[in-house]
Phi, psi and omega in degrees: 000141179235192175212152179225120183056037178080358180258132180296142176219151180269124179285155180304317181293329177292316179299313181299312181298313181295322178295320180290320187270338186260341185087358176276155173271173184303317181297318179296319177299314180296321178296316177297320178297316180297321176295318179297314182287338174293321178282327184230084188303336179271001177081009181220155175238137179269180183299321182294315179297320179296316178300319178296317179297318180297318179296321178290321182288331185233059186295335183266357183254138179276072184253013186301325180277354184264349187301322180292330179283317180293327178306320181299329179297319183279321184281072187290335178266004174057036179265003179087006180223159173246118176265176185300315182297315178301315182299312183292319180300311181294317180305313183285330173295316183291331181267327186232004183283164175291162177305321180295318179296317179297313181295327177296321176290317180298327178307324181296335175294318183284325183274081189296326181261008176056038179263005176091000177220160177252124178268168176300320181296317179296316180296318179298317180296317180294316179300319178300315182287333181257006184301324178299321178294320181291311185295328183298327180264336182226083184302334181267022182297150177300172178291161177304316183296318180293319178298313180301311182297314182292317179296319179298317179297321178297318187275324186278075186303318184269006178048042178264006177087008177211151182251122177275169177300320181297316179296319180298308181297317179299316180295318181290315179288333179280007177062031173296130193307299185289324177301315180296315180300313181297315180296317180295325177296322178291316178299321181302330179296328183275347185258123180281144175289147178282000000 
């Protein structure tokens, strides 16, 4: 994405890439861009705007503590903002991507410092922040600490104290109970209720 005279504009290569990866045609990509920039005149959305959008999109889900984590999925260049291209790429991966592609994006929710691995501390923090989502569907759920400890043990196959993307994806696709529940709760944030 670029800008001309301070106004955001979609570069030709962005239109082409988004049209190829999203299934939208060029006109639809441009229409979505115009809608995005109408809401976000500088062509970017900050964490606060993203949190507001998430709250409006998911009024029935207790995802308020998750907005900062979900923001990381979209902010792929780590500049503290989500631009149109970042937004659209994640949106289409989450709606039409393969299970592996979706889990690769979900991994960014868990990897809070973006170092490519999930530590025990990061997993514990995420479980604490998403505990309301877990507890709402399963009132007899284990404690936050037990969920964190058990999920970490499921995912950390080589027991080196950190979870790689490969270990994360393998645990989730391998139907490890807590790994699957945590990943599905994160995916659920992206899926609107009918």
